[in-house]
C-alpha positions as a Python dict, from the first residue, in 0.01 Angstrom:
ca = {
    (1, 'X'): (0, 0, 0),
    (2, 'X'): (280, 206, -111),
    (3, 'X'): (459, 491, 65),
    (4, 'X'): (448, 763, -214),
    (5, 'X'): (338, 1092, -58),
    (6, 'X'): (121, 1332, -310),
    (7, 'X'): (165, 1684, -169),
    (8, 'X'): (-184, 1885, -226),
    (9, 'X'): (-84, 2259, -258),
    (10, 'X'): (-406, 2363, -85),
    (11, 'X'): (-564, 2694, -217),
    (12, 'X'): (-636, 2962, 46),
    (13, 'X'): (-947, 3068, -137),
    (14, 'X'): (-1196, 2883, -377),
    (15, 'X'): (-1006, 3014, -683),
    (16, 'X'): (-1129, 2910, -1042),
    (17, 'X'): (-933, 2782, -1340),
    (18, 'X'): (-1105, 2680, -1679),
    (19, 'X'): (-933, 2506, -1980),
    (20, 'X'): (-1139, 2517, -2302),
    (21, 'X'): (-1042, 2293, -2581),
    (22, 'X'): (-1167, 2406, -2924),
    (23, 'X'): (-1121, 2293, -3274),
    (24, 'X'): (-992, 2462, -3594),
    (25, 'X'): (-1258, 2415, -3874),
    (26, 'X'): (-1182, 2491, -4256),
    (27, 'X'): (-1404, 2775, -4355),
    (28, 'X'): (-1471, 2611, -4696),
    (29, 'X'): (-1504, 2245, -4627),
    (30, 'X'): (-1624, 2276, -4263),
    (31, 'X'): (-1402, 1989, -4184),
    (32, 'X'): (-1143, 2009, -3902),
    (33, 'X'): (-808, 2168, -3994),
    (34, 'X'): (-482, 2035, -3869),
    (35, 'X'): (-336, 2394, -3845),
    (36, 'X'): (-287, 2427, -3477),
    (37, 'X'): (99, 2445, -3481),
    (38, 'X'): (73, 2742, -3734),
    (39, 'X'): (-178, 2909, -3512),
    (40, 'X'): (17, 2882, -3212),
    (41, 'X'): (338, 3016, -3368),
    (42, 'X'): (185, 3339, -3450),
    (43, 'X'): (-26, 3361, -3135),
    (44, 'X'): (284, 3293, -2917),
    (45, 'X'): (450, 3601, -3058),
    (46, 'X'): (184, 3844, -2939),
    (47, 'X'): (293, 3972, -2618),
    (48, 'X'): (46, 3942, -2312),
    (49, 'X'): (96, 4024, -1951),
    (50, 'X'): (15, 3681, -1842),
    (51, 'X'): (228, 3466, -2096),
    (52, 'X'): (94, 3177, -2313),
    (53, 'X'): (-279, 3114, -2255),
    (54, 'X'): (-321, 2901, -2552),
    (55, 'X'): (-153, 2552, -2569),
    (56, 'X'): (-126, 2254, -2793),
    (57, 'X'): (-329, 1927, -2755),
    (58, 'X'): (-299, 1565, -2866),
    (59, 'X'): (-435, 1644, -3222),
    (60, 'X'): (-322, 1911, -3451),
    (61, 'X'): (-682, 2026, -3525),
    (62, 'X'): (-711, 2140, -3145),
    (63, 'X'): (-622, 2450, -2954),
    (64, 'X'): (-679, 2482, -2566),
    (65, 'X'): (-725, 2797, -2407),
    (66, 'X'): (-634, 2821, -2059),
    (67, 'X'): (-718, 3083, -1797),
    (68, 'X'): (-495, 3229, -1521),
    (69, 'X'): (-599, 3179, -1143),
    (70, 'X'): (-934, 3355, -1108),
    (71, 'X'): (-1174, 3433, -818),
    (72, 'X'): (-1504, 3474, -1002),
    (73, 'X'): (-1680, 3364, -1309),
    (74, 'X'): (-1686, 3718, -1463),
    (75, 'X'): (-1300, 3701, -1428),
    (76, 'X'): (-1297, 3377, -1613),
    (77, 'X'): (-1501, 3515, -1895),
    (78, 'X'): (-1276, 3822, -1941),
    (79, 'X'): (-978, 3616, -1948),
    (80, 'X'): (-1118, 3382, -2204),
    (81, 'X'): (-1267, 3644, -2417),
    (82, 'X'): (-917, 3799, -2439),
    (83, 'X'): (-746, 3473, -2529),
    (84, 'X'): (-1026, 3417, -2778),
    (85, 'X'): (-965, 3763, -2946),
    (86, 'X'): (-601, 3694, -2971),
    (87, 'X'): (-652, 3336, -3145),
    (88, 'X'): (-914, 3496, -3374),
    (89, 'X'): (-677, 3756, -3478),
    (90, 'X'): (-461, 3473, -3619),
    (91, 'X'): (-737, 3239, -3744),
    (92, 'X'): (-962, 3472, -3922),
    (93, 'X'): (-705, 3564, -4187),
    (94, 'X'): (-606, 3197, -4239),
    (95, 'X'): (-966, 3109, -4344),
    (96, 'X'): (-1016, 2914, -4014),
    (97, 'X'): (-1320, 2919, -3792),
    (98, 'X'): (-1339, 2805, -3397),
    (99, 'X'): (-1577, 2557, -3286),
    (100, 'X'): (-1628, 2371, -2976),
    (101, 'X'): (-1858, 2054, -2898),
    (102, 'X'): (-1779, 1714, -2775),
    (103, 'X'): (-1722, 1586, -3127),
    (104, 'X'): (-1709, 1710, -3472),
    (105, 'X'): (-2035, 1591, -3660),
    (106, 'X'): (-1860, 1450, -3956),
    (107, 'X'): (-1473, 1451, -3922),
    (108, 'X'): (-1290, 1142, -3983),
    (109, 'X'): (-1097, 1014, -3692),
    (110, 'X'): (-862, 808, -3917),
    (111, 'X'): (-740, 1122, -4107),
    (112, 'X'): (-609, 1329, -3802),
    (113, 'X'): (-259, 1415, -3742),
    (114, 'X'): (-112, 1406, -3393),
    (115, 'X'): (89, 1677, -3248),
    (116, 'X'): (456, 1582, -3248),
    (117, 'X'): (518, 1526, -2877),
    (118, 'X'): (687, 1246, -2694),
    (119, 'X'): (414, 1196, -2440),
    (120, 'X'): (147, 1191, -2705),
    (121, 'X'): (334, 936, -2924),
    (122, 'X'): (370, 699, -2629),
    (123, 'X'): (-14, 753, -2551),
    (124, 'X'): (-104, 620, -2899),
    (125, 'X'): (164, 355, -2910),
    (126, 'X'): (-8, 209, -2601),
    (127, 'X'): (-361, 269, -2671),
    (128, 'X'): (-366, 216, -3042),
    (129, 'X'): (-730, 223, -3191),
    (130, 'X'): (-911, 378, -2905),
    (131, 'X'): (-638, 655, -2867),
    (132, 'X'): (-664, 741, -3234),
    (133, 'X'): (-1037, 766, -3180),
    (134, 'X'): (-997, 1054, -2935),
    (135, 'X'): (-1134, 1322, -3179),
    (136, 'X'): (-1316, 1456, -2887),
    (137, 'X'): (-1310, 1804, -2690),
    (138, 'X'): (-1406, 1891, -2326),
    (139, 'X'): (-1405, 2139, -2064),
    (140, 'X'): (-1213, 2139, -1758),
    (141, 'X'): (-1293, 2341, -1447),
    (142, 'X'): (-1059, 2366, -1148),
    (143, 'X'): (-1182, 2490, -816),
    (144, 'X'): (-942, 2562, -531),
    (145, 'X'): (-977, 2365, -204),
    (146, 'X'): (-817, 2485, 128),
    (147, 'X'): (-739, 2168, 293),
    (148, 'X'): (-634, 1822, 167),
    (149, 'X'): (-884, 1656, 401),
    (150, 'X'): (-1166, 1787, 201),
    (151, 'X'): (-1064, 1704, -121),
    (152, 'X'): (-1197, 1342, -126),
    (153, 'X'): (-1517, 1399, 54),
    (154, 'X'): (-1610, 1687, -181),
    (155, 'X'): (-1499, 1457, -478),
    (156, 'X'): (-1686, 1170, -383),
    (157, 'X'): (-2010, 1388, -342),
    (158, 'X'): (-1968, 1579, -657),
    (159, 'X'): (-2014, 1242, -829),
    (160, 'X'): (-2384, 1279, -735),
    (161, 'X'): (-2398, 1554, -971),
    (162, 'X'): (-2229, 1380, -1234),
    (163, 'X'): (-2548, 1341, -1463),
    (164, 'X'): (-2675, 1706, -1406),
    (165, 'X'): (-2339, 1818, -1550),
    (166, 'X'): (-2331, 1574, -1825),
    (167, 'X'): (-2676, 1633, -1926),
    (168, 'X'): (-2644, 2009, -1945),
    (169, 'X'): (-2331, 2014, -2150),
    (170, 'X'): (-2381, 1688, -2361),
    (171, 'X'): (-2277, 1821, -2728),
    (172, 'X'): (-2162, 1512, -2898),
    (173, 'X'): (-2457, 1328, -3063),
    (174, 'X'): (-2281, 1277, -3395),
    (175, 'X'): (-1974, 1081, -3442),
    (176, 'X'): (-1794, 1019, -3804),
    (177, 'X'): (-2107, 1137, -3983),
    (178, 'X'): (-2356, 928, -3799),
    (179, 'X'): (-2618, 996, -3507),
    (180, 'X'): (-2504, 771, -3228),
    (181, 'X'): (-2831, 793, -3055),
    (182, 'X'): (-2651, 923, -2735),
    (183, 'X'): (-2661, 1298, -2623),
    (184, 'X'): (-2281, 1247, -2519),
    (185, 'X'): (-2079, 1007, -2713),
    (186, 'X'): (-1772, 1149, -2596),
    (187, 'X'): (-1845, 1038, -2228),
    (188, 'X'): (-1858, 679, -2361),
    (189, 'X'): (-1550, 688, -2571),
    (190, 'X'): (-1307, 867, -2363),
    (191, 'X'): (-1365, 613, -2081),
    (192, 'X'): (-1202, 348, -2307),
    (193, 'X'): (-849, 493, -2221),
    (194, 'X'): (-681, 340, -1927),
    (195, 'X'): (-720, 542, -1600),
    (196, 'X'): (-997, 748, -1780),
    (197, 'X'): (-1361, 732, -1671),
    (198, 'X'): (-1508, 765, -1315),
    (199, 'X'): (-1263, 808, -1020),
    (200, 'X'): (-1250, 540, -738),
    (201, 'X'): (-1418, 664, -427),
    (202, 'X'): (-1126, 685, -188),
    (203, 'X'): (-1226, 756, 194),
    (204, 'X'): (-880, 901, 281),
    (205, 'X'): (-606, 1075, 104),
    (206, 'X'): (-364, 799, 227),
    (207, 'X'): (-583, 575, 3),
    (208, 'X'): (-544, 772, -296),
    (209, 'X'): (-182, 807, -244),
    (210, 'X'): (-139, 414, -217),
    (211, 'X'): (-338, 414, -552),
    (212, 'X'): (-98, 643, -711),
    (213, 'X'): (202, 450, -568),
    (214, 'X'): (46, 133, -737),
    (215, 'X'): (-3, 295, -1058),
    (216, 'X'): (361, 405, -1078),
    (217, 'X'): (502, 74, -958),
    (218, 'X'): (307, -119, -1207),
    (219, 'X'): (398, 133, -1492),
    (220, 'X'): (24, 233, -1565),
    (221, 'X'): (123, 604, -1521),
    (222, 'X'): (440, 803, -1572),
    (223, 'X'): (304, 1112, -1405),
    (224, 'X'): (-5, 1209, -1194),
    (225, 'X'): (-163, 1370, -1499),
    (226, 'X'): (-190, 1039, -1670),
    (227, 'X'): (-471, 976, -1403),
    (228, 'X'): (-741, 1103, -1659),
    (229, 'X'): (-1059, 1064, -1435),
    (230, 'X'): (-1366, 1252, -1509),
    (231, 'X'): (-1314, 1430, -1171),
    (232, 'X'): (-967, 1429, -1002),
    (233, 'X'): (-788, 1606, -753),
    (234, 'X'): (-513, 1827, -890),
    (235, 'X'): (-238, 1839, -631),
    (236, 'X'): (-10, 2063, -813),
    (237, 'X'): (-282, 2327, -841),
    (238, 'X'): (-447, 2274, -512),
    (239, 'X'): (-769, 2216, -683),
    (240, 'X'): (-1057, 1957, -763),
    (241, 'X'): (-1072, 1945, -1162),
    (242, 'X'): (-1417, 1860, -1297),
    (243, 'X'): (-1356, 1720, -1651),
    (244, 'X'): (-1729, 1587, -1686),
    (245, 'X'): (-1843, 1847, -1943),
    (246, 'X'): (-1860, 1815, -2308),
    (247, 'X'): (-1686, 2073, -2513),
    (248, 'X'): (-1919, 2368, -2453),
    (249, 'X'): (-2007, 2574, -2775),
    (250, 'X'): (-2040, 2924, -2630),
    (251, 'X'): (-1891, 3140, -2363),
    (252, 'X'): (-2257, 3189, -2221),
    (253, 'X'): (-2290, 2822, -2151),
    (254, 'X'): (-1932, 2780, -2045),
    (255, 'X'): (-1986, 3074, -1776),
    (256, 'X'): (-2309, 2896, -1654),
    (257, 'X'): (-2151, 2545, -1614),
    (258, 'X'): (-1853, 2708, -1445),
    (259, 'X'): (-2076, 2880, -1204),
    (260, 'X'): (-2280, 2584, -1129),
    (261, 'X'): (-1935, 2381, -1054),
    (262, 'X'): (-1797, 2675, -838),
    (263, 'X'): (-2119, 2689, -631),
    (264, 'X'): (-2148, 2313, -574),
    (265, 'X'): (-1784, 2300, -441),
    (266, 'X'): (-1795, 2591, -241),
    (267, 'X'): (-2156, 2452, -79),
    (268, 'X'): (-2004, 2117, -10),
    (269, 'X'): (-1695, 2292, 142),
    (270, 'X'): (-1931, 2497, 389),
    (271, 'X'): (-2129, 2177, 479),
    (272, 'X'): (-1792, 2006, 563),
    (273, 'X'): (-1684, 2310, 762),
    (274, 'X'): (-2033, 2285, 951),
    (275, 'X'): (-1955, 1941, 1067),
    (276, 'X'): (-2175, 1781, 819),
    (277, 'X'): (-2116, 1435, 665),
    (278, 'X'): (-2167, 1460, 300),
    (279, 'X'): (-2400, 1208, 113),
    (280, 'X'): (-2243, 984, -136),
    (281, 'X'): (-2381, 687, -361),
    (282, 'X'): (-2236, 359, -434),
    (283, 'X'): (-2032, 332, -752),
    (284, 'X'): (-2287, 125, -922),
    (285, 'X'): (-2539, 424, -909),
    (286, 'X'): (-2282, 678, -1006),
    (287, 'X'): (-2167, 460, -1316),
    (288, 'X'): (-2559, 411, -1404),
    (289, 'X'): (-2623, 792, -1371),
    (290, 'X'): (-2320, 844, -1616),
    (291, 'X'): (-2470, 624, -1878),
    (292, 'X'): (-2824, 734, -1843),
    (293, 'X'): (-2705, 1107, -1879),
    (294, 'X'): (-2479, 1031, -2172),
    (295, 'X'): (-2751, 841, -2357),
    (296, 'X'): (-3056, 1047, -2263),
    (297, 'X'): (-2924, 1394, -2176),
    (298, 'X'): (-3177, 1607, -2023),
    (299, 'X'): (-3447, 1333, -2046),
    (300, 'X'): (-3260, 1104, -1826),
    (301, 'X'): (-3431, 972, -1516),
    (302, 'X'): (-3136, 966, -1266),
    (303, 'X'): (-3079, 801, -926),
    (304, 'X'): (-3055, 1074, -658),
    (305, 'X'): (-2953, 898, -341),
    (306, 'X'): (-2807, 569, -197),
    (307, 'X'): (-3147, 450, -139),
    (308, 'X'): (-3205, 440, -510),
    (309, 'X'): (-3475, 705, -539),
    (310, 'X'): (-3529, 836, -895),
    (311, 'X'): (-3616, 1176, -1047),
    (312, 'X'): (-3605, 1343, -1381),
    (313, 'X'): (-3254, 1511, -1393),
    (314, 'X'): (-3411, 1846, -1468),
    (315, 'X'): (-3648, 1837, -1195),
    (316, 'X'): (-3345, 1767, -944),
    (317, 'X'): (-3154, 2051, -1116),
    (318, 'X'): (-3412, 2300, -1027),
    (319, 'X'): (-3399, 2233, -684),
    (320, 'X'): (-3031, 2246, -677),
    (321, 'X'): (-3031, 2565, -857),
    (322, 'X'): (-3254, 2702, -588),
    (323, 'X'): (-3048, 2592, -313),
    (324, 'X'): (-2741, 2727, -464),
    (325, 'X'): (-2860, 3088, -523),
    (326, 'X'): (-2731, 3228, -211),
    (327, 'X'): (-2371, 3062, -269),
    (328, 'X'): (-2395, 3217, -642),
    (329, 'X'): (-2453, 3567, -497),
    (330, 'X'): (-2166, 3529, -258),
    (331, 'X'): (-1933, 3429, -565),
    (332, 'X'): (-2056, 3693, -786),
    (333, 'X'): (-2210, 3455, -1020),
    (334, 'X'): (-2585, 3476, -971),
    (335, 'X'): (-2650, 3581, -1328),
    (336, 'X'): (-2444, 3287, -1465),
    (337, 'X'): (-2612, 3031, -1249),
    (338, 'X'): (-2954, 3154, -1363),
    (339, 'X'): (-2848, 3075, -1717),
    (340, 'X'): (-2813, 2709, -1618),
    (341, 'X'): (-3191, 2705, -1577),
    (342, 'X'): (-3252, 2818, -1943),
    (343, 'X'): (-3023, 2565, -2104),
    (344, 'X'): (-3328, 2295, -2071),
    (345, 'X'): (-3560, 2558, -2185),
    (346, 'X'): (-3353, 2634, -2517),
    (347, 'X'): (-3225, 2305, -2562),
    (348, 'X'): (-2887, 2151, -2470),
    (349, 'X'): (-2623, 2157, -2758),
    (350, 'X'): (-2700, 1796, -2860),
    (351, 'X'): (-3081, 1873, -2908),
    (352, 'X'): (-2994, 2201, -3092),
    (353, 'X'): (-2752, 2023, -3309),
    (354, 'X'): (-3034, 1773, -3400),
    (355, 'X'): (-3296, 2035, -3464),
    (356, 'X'): (-3041, 2201, -3687),
    (357, 'X'): (-2992, 1876, -3891),
    (358, 'X'): (-3349, 1804, -3900),
    (359, 'X'): (-3433, 2148, -4035),
    (360, 'X'): (-3154, 2109, -4299),
    (361, 'X'): (-3285, 1782, -4398),
    (362, 'X'): (-3647, 1911, -4432),
    (363, 'X'): (-3482, 2198, -4653),
    (364, 'X'): (-3335, 1923, -4891),
    (365, 'X'): (-2986, 2023, -4803),
    (366, 'X'): (-2753, 1763, -4935),
    (367, 'X'): (-2484, 1817, -4646),
    (368, 'X'): (-2709, 1868, -4331),
    (369, 'X'): (-2410, 1804, -4103),
    (370, 'X'): (-2236, 2091, -4246),
    (371, 'X'): (-2514, 2321, -4143),
    (372, 'X'): (-2453, 2153, -3784),
    (373, 'X'): (-2093, 2286, -3800),
    (374, 'X'): (-2198, 2617, -3925),
    (375, 'X'): (-2454, 2655, -3622),
    (376, 'X'): (-2190, 2551, -3377),
    (377, 'X'): (-1924, 2802, -3537),
    (378, 'X'): (-2193, 3065, -3515),
    (379, 'X'): (-2265, 2996, -3145),
    (380, 'X'): (-1896, 3018, -3074),
    (381, 'X'): (-1861, 3363, -3257),
    (382, 'X'): (-2179, 3501, -3075),
    (383, 'X'): (-2064, 3395, -2755),
}
């Protein structure tokens, strides 16, 4: 075991931060547009009290909108709405639309341009074909944790809720013009990168530090941000960062998922405070749940405890939403949490995309996947 220490800058309150990746779409072709640099150049010149909230990503077709440190979901929404408006002031005149989903229905991965950046160049040199395939988008939610000793217990138990979050947010059924048969193809693809995928379930922070030390010593990572787990500690920010969700098409759904994550972390924290031992599941159950949720979405039968009991993910979700209601009121996100229950009723994004495709085909549309892009662009615009 190494002796590297990883300082966790604990957050006094359960603060929130969101990173929302979105893709630029050409208004005419509906394909992705590699024009992020152009957009960023102009957006950056617009003064804002809080500085740059829109950043570059690996691919030149991608923008990432990042919030400041917030306390509530309504604050997050206000922050994102403001940033989005400043982006649209630039993209609208350029003939560009914004879209967010786990994947673009028909864009070709092999035609994408990479953002000039040493770190990205190195990533692609190393990961080759798989790295170039990363034409995928996600949403990352940070929740502040007030003690380093709580981070791993909360993280390990959050893994029990992996399938709920994946199923609710799944928005990547199509890839390169094909229906993959998965609700979230993104989940399967992203884990091909080294250090991506499910986190290890460490019992103590010292064990985590030992892992980090080993990764540095053996040259697997150059910085802590190279650990690309689906849920990870973010020591610099003093948060747990939940990276499970596929790109979320609308602010309404993003608010709902953020509320669900915020409530879960605060609920688990309270149970730790009360001296409770949080339930976990063996890694093989967690892994199976990830696969089931990414394949079957809201129709997944998931494993809900270490004893191997199974339930339909939506049944288990309903029970959790009831349990979290008081927490949501305390965190000022009761309305947003209530929207989570509506997602299965109205269809998750992967279901809506397939319905749009089927309807377009039934009309005899020559390019039904373009209709899918149109529907995603419209959802983003309507919020």
